[in-house]
C-alpha positions as CSV (number, residue, x, y, z in Angstrom):
1,M,68.6,82.5,89.1
2,S,71.6,81.0,88.0
3,C,75.4,82.2,89.7
4,P,77.7,84.0,88.2
5,N,80.8,82.7,87.4
6,T,84.5,83.2,88.2
7,L,87.1,84.9,86.0
8,P,88.8,82.1,84.5
9,A,92.0,80.3,86.0
10,S,94.0,81.3,83.2
11,W,93.6,85.2,84.2
12,Y,95.5,84.4,87.6
13,T,98.8,82.6,85.5
14,S,99.0,84.3,82.1
15,Q,101.7,86.5,81.3
16,A,99.0,87.7,78.3
17,I,96.6,88.8,80.8
18,A,99.2,90.3,83.1
19,G,100.5,92.3,80.3
20,L,97.0,93.2,79.3
21,E,95.9,94.0,82.9
22,R,98.7,96.5,83.1
23,R,98.0,98.3,80.1
24,A,94.2,98.3,80.4
25,I,93.6,98.5,84.1
26,F,96.8,99.5,86.3
27,D,97.8,102.1,83.6
28,K,94.2,103.8,83.5
29,T,93.1,104.0,87.1
30,W,93.7,105.8,90.5
31,I,95.3,104.2,92.7
32,Y,94.8,104.9,96.7
33,L,98.7,105.9,98.2
34,G,98.1,107.1,101.9
35,V,97.3,109.3,104.3
36,I,99.0,112.8,104.1
37,T,100.9,111.9,107.4
38,R,103.1,109.0,105.7
39,W,105.1,111.9,104.1
40,S,107.5,114.3,106.0
41,A,107.3,118.2,105.3
42,D,110.9,118.2,104.8
43,G,111.2,118.3,100.7
44,E,113.2,114.7,101.2
45,D,111.9,112.4,98.6
46,C,110.4,108.7,99.5
47,F,110.9,106.2,96.6
48,Y,108.8,103.8,95.8
49,D,110.0,100.6,93.8
50,M,106.7,98.3,93.2
51,G,108.8,96.2,90.3
52,Q,106.7,97.4,87.5
53,F,105.6,100.9,88.7
54,K,108.6,103.3,90.5
55,F,107.7,106.9,91.3
56,T,108.5,109.1,93.9
57,V,106.5,111.0,96.6
58,R,107.7,115.0,97.8
59,R,106.4,117.0,100.1
60,E,107.9,120.2,100.5
61,S,105.6,122.0,103.1
62,E,102.8,121.6,105.6
63,D,100.9,122.7,103.0
64,W,99.1,119.8,101.8
65,K,99.3,121.1,98.2
66,S,103.0,120.8,98.4
67,I,102.8,117.0,97.9
68,Q,103.6,116.0,94.1
69,V,104.4,112.7,92.9
70,F,106.8,112.0,89.9
71,T,107.8,108.7,87.9
72,S,111.3,107.7,87.5
73,D,112.0,109.9,84.4
74,G,111.0,112.6,86.7
75,T,107.7,113.6,85.0
76,E,105.0,114.9,87.5
77,M,102.2,112.5,88.0
78,R,98.4,113.3,88.3
79,R,97.5,113.3,92.2
80,H,94.4,114.1,93.9
81,I,94.3,114.6,97.9
82,T,90.6,114.4,98.9
83,Q,89.3,117.4,101.5
84,T,89.9,114.7,104.6
85,G,94.0,113.6,103.5
86,L,94.0,110.9,101.5
87,V,96.3,110.6,98.5
88,F,95.7,109.1,95.3
89,I,97.7,108.6,92.2
90,T,97.1,108.0,88.3
91,F,99.6,106.8,85.9
92,S,97.6,108.5,82.7
93,N,96.5,111.6,81.8
94,S,93.7,109.8,80.6
95,T,92.3,108.6,83.6
96,P,88.8,110.2,84.4
97,A,88.6,113.3,86.7
98,F,88.9,111.7,90.4
99,N,85.4,112.4,91.4
100,E,83.8,110.9,88.1
101,Y,86.1,108.0,88.6
102,F,85.1,107.8,92.9
103,P,81.6,109.1,92.7
104,G,80.1,109.5,96.3
105,L,83.7,108.9,97.5
106,E,84.5,112.1,99.0
107,E,81.3,112.4,100.7
108,L,81.5,109.7,102.5
109,L,85.2,110.1,103.7
110,S,84.2,113.8,104.7
111,T,83.3,112.4,108.0
112,V,86.9,111.2,108.9
113,D,89.8,113.6,110.1
114,F,92.5,111.2,108.6
115,T,95.1,113.8,108.9
116,A,94.7,113.2,112.9
117,F,96.4,109.6,112.5
118,P,100.1,109.9,112.4
119,F,101.9,107.4,110.3
120,R,103.6,104.9,112.5
121,R,105.0,102.1,110.3
122,T,105.4,100.3,106.8
123,L,106.0,96.8,105.7
124,K,106.7,95.9,101.7
125,Y,107.1,91.8,100.8
126,T,106.6,89.8,97.5
127,G,103.2,87.4,97.6
128,K,103.5,84.3,96.1
129,Y,100.0,84.8,94.5
130,N,98.6,87.1,91.6
131,W,97.1,90.4,92.7
132,K,93.5,89.4,92.1
133,T,93.8,86.2,94.2
134,L,94.3,88.8,97.3
135,M,91.1,90.7,96.0
136,D,88.9,87.8,95.8
137,G,89.3,87.5,99.5
138,F,89.4,90.7,100.5
139,Q,85.8,91.3,98.7
140,E,84.0,88.7,100.8
141,C,83.7,87.0,104.3
142,L,82.7,84.0,103.8
143,H,85.8,82.6,104.8
144,C,86.4,85.0,108.1
145,S,84.7,82.5,110.8
146,Y,87.5,79.9,110.4
147,A,90.4,81.5,108.6
148,H,90.3,84.9,111.0
149,P,89.3,83.8,114.2
150,S,90.6,86.6,115.7
151,F,88.7,89.3,113.5
152,S,85.6,86.9,113.7
153,K,85.5,87.8,117.4
154,V,85.5,91.4,117.2
155,Y,83.5,91.7,113.7
156,A,80.6,89.2,113.7
157,P,81.0,87.1,110.0
158,T,77.0,86.7,109.9
159,T,76.6,90.3,110.0
160,Y,79.0,91.0,107.0
161,K,77.7,92.8,103.7
162,V,79.7,94.7,101.0
163,L,77.7,97.8,99.3
164,N,79.5,98.5,95.9
165,E,80.0,101.5,94.7
166,Q,81.2,102.5,90.9
167,H,85.1,101.9,91.4
168,F,84.8,101.5,95.3
169,S,83.3,99.1,98.0
170,R,82.2,99.8,101.3
171,H,82.6,96.4,103.9
172,L,80.3,96.5,106.9
173,A,79.8,94.3,109.8
174,E,78.3,94.3,113.2
175,T,80.7,94.7,117.0
176,D,80.0,94.6,120.2
177,C,83.2,96.3,120.9
178,K,83.1,99.5,122.0
179,R,83.9,102.0,119.1
180,D,86.2,105.0,119.7
181,S,84.3,107.1,117.0
182,P,81.4,106.5,114.8
183,S,83.6,106.2,111.7
184,D,85.2,102.8,113.4
185,G,84.7,99.8,111.5
186,L,85.4,101.8,107.8
187,F,86.6,99.0,105.7
188,L,87.0,100.2,102.2
189,Y,87.9,98.6,98.5
190,F,89.5,101.2,95.8
191,F,89.5,99.5,92.3
192,P,91.6,97.7,91.5
193,N,94.6,97.2,94.1
194,S,94.3,98.9,97.6
195,T,92.4,99.1,100.5
196,L,91.5,101.1,103.6
197,N,90.5,100.0,107.0
198,L,90.3,102.1,110.0
199,Y,89.0,100.5,113.3
200,G,90.6,99.8,116.5
201,G,92.3,103.6,116.8
202,G,94.4,102.9,113.6
203,I,94.1,102.8,110.2
204,S,95.9,99.5,108.0
205,S,96.0,99.6,104.3
206,F,97.5,97.8,101.5
207,R,98.0,98.2,97.9
208,T,98.8,95.0,95.9
209,W,100.8,95.6,92.8
210,P,101.5,93.2,89.8
211,T,104.8,92.1,88.9
212,D,106.5,90.5,85.5
213,D,105.5,87.2,87.2
214,P,101.6,86.7,86.9
215,S,102.0,84.4,90.1
216,Q,103.7,87.3,91.8
217,T,102.4,90.4,93.6
218,I,104.4,93.2,95.5
219,M,102.2,93.8,98.7
220,Q,102.6,97.2,100.3
221,F,101.3,97.7,104.0
222,D,101.0,101.4,105.7
223,Y,99.8,101.6,109.6
224,Y,98.8,104.8,111.3
225,H,97.5,105.0,115.0
226,K,96.4,107.9,117.5
227,S,98.1,106.4,119.9
228,P,101.0,108.3,121.6
229,V,104.5,106.6,120.5
230,E,105.8,105.4,124.2
231,T,102.5,103.2,124.6
232,Q,101.8,99.2,123.7
233,E,98.7,100.5,122.0
234,F,99.8,100.7,118.5
235,E,102.2,97.6,119.3
236,N,98.5,95.4,120.1
237,Y,97.2,96.8,117.1
238,Y,99.7,96.0,114.9
239,K,100.1,92.6,116.1
240,F,96.2,92.1,115.5
241,A,96.2,93.7,111.8
242,R,99.5,91.3,110.8
243,T,97.6,88.2,112.3
244,V,94.7,88.8,109.8
245,A,97.2,89.7,107.1
246,T,99.1,86.5,107.7
247,E,96.4,84.6,107.5
248,D,95.4,85.9,104.1
249,N,98.8,85.6,103.1
250,D,98.7,81.9,103.7
251,L,95.3,81.3,102.2
252,C,96.3,82.7,98.9
253,E,99.7,80.9,98.3
254,M,97.4,77.9,98.6
255,A,94.8,79.1,96.1
256,Q,97.4,80.1,93.5
257,M,99.6,77.0,93.9
258,N,95.7,75.3,93.1
259,L,95.1,77.8,89.9
260,K,98.6,76.5,88.8
261,V,98.5,73.4,89.0
262,G,95.0,73.1,87.1
263,I,92.9,71.6,90.1
264,Y,90.7,74.7,89.9
265,T,89.7,76.3,86.5
266,E,86.4,78.1,87.2
267,G,83.6,78.1,90.3
268,T,80.4,79.8,90.6
269,L,79.7,83.0,93.1
270,N,77.2,83.7,95.7
271,P,75.7,86.8,94.2
272,N,74.5,87.6,98.1
273,K,77.4,86.6,100.1
274,E,80.1,87.3,97.3
275,N,78.8,90.4,95.7
276,G,81.9,92.3,96.3
277,V,83.8,89.5,94.3
278,I,81.4,89.6,91.4
279,H,81.7,93.5,91.1
280,Y,85.0,94.3,90.9
281,Q,85.9,91.2,88.7
282,K,83.1,92.3,86.2
283,R,85.0,95.6,86.4
284,V,88.1,93.8,85.3
285,L,86.7,92.3,82.6
286,E,85.1,95.2,81.1
287,M,88.0,97.5,81.3
288,C,90.4,94.2,79.8
289,L,87.7,93.6,76.7
290,A,87.6,97.2,75.8
291,D,91.1,97.8,75.7
292,Y,91.6,94.5,74.0
293,S,89.0,95.4,71.5
294,K,90.6,98.8,70.7
295,R,94.1,97.7,69.9
296,R,92.5,94.6,68.0
297,A,90.6,97.3,65.6
298,E,93.8,99.7,65.8
299,R,96.0,96.5,65.5
300,V,98.6,98.4,68.0
301,G,100.5,96.1,70.1
302,F,97.8,93.4,69.0
303,E,99.5,89.9,68.8
304,P,97.7,87.4,66.5
305,G,97.3,84.4,68.9
306,F,96.1,86.5,71.3
307,E,92.3,85.7,70.7
308,C,88.8,85.7,72.3
309,Q,87.3,82.5,73.0
310,R,84.6,81.3,74.8
311,S,84.6,80.2,78.7
312,S,84.0,76.3,79.5
313,C,81.1,77.2,82.0
314,R,78.9,78.7,79.0
315,R,79.4,81.7,81.1
316,D,78.3,85.4,79.4
317,Y,82.1,86.6,79.2
318,L,85.0,86.0,76.9
319,A,88.4,84.4,78.6
320,L,91.1,85.9,77.0
321,S,93.8,83.7,76.6
322,H,96.5,82.4,74.4
């Protein structure tokens, strides 16, 4: 059995591809935004400036339904709040209904009361890599044993596996540590750009937002924890989470440098150990090709020089590039 190939390196550096992804993916998907405890019930606006994406979240009362999301021009956006307190948004009225986009997710989340986790800290910075460079790393754990030594001491890389659903993936790994609850150790990826990690009495999550520069992304992290504010428990948790995130950041910067200088063009993926990468990259490809084909047929915003060509690897996909 032949191994599937990665997306071409040009998909991580091309301005044209970045524009295509914005239209085909980010404008048409549900994006995980946070736990409802992230926003205080005082009616104060929480403004998000994520480069190409600007919006405001407002919560008027303790009632979950009072949470509203608005675009920069004041237009109310669609949002979905799960039964256990997670907020998702979409930038398009044509995005499928939440349960159609994420079939089975509500049931999976039903065992966790996310509202029991107070919001503790947020962090935002620019990552010097394409958004997919980071998601490639998150969707597999082949690198964990040497790149994440502290994480590997808690969660055995040899037991790590990824279970893929339509638009989300669940990551599983065995641990010898005492779990705070049966759901402790819940690691989720939400296509295209969000994660939620529940372990050690807390929740860490990130969103990676593409920018006008395909070699840069805006990283946004949120941290929640059950421990009392005056204890050291959260700081220990935060230190552990930031260590793993910093290790990933350094790996991604090095990978992006190699992509830009042409050291790497395409590679093969292990169908067992990198099935998470295969799954999400396939969805990226499908959505981009669908949008490209539609615009080409309609000649809507179509660029004459933006043509399809065969991948050098004889892969069964078309590489969209200039």
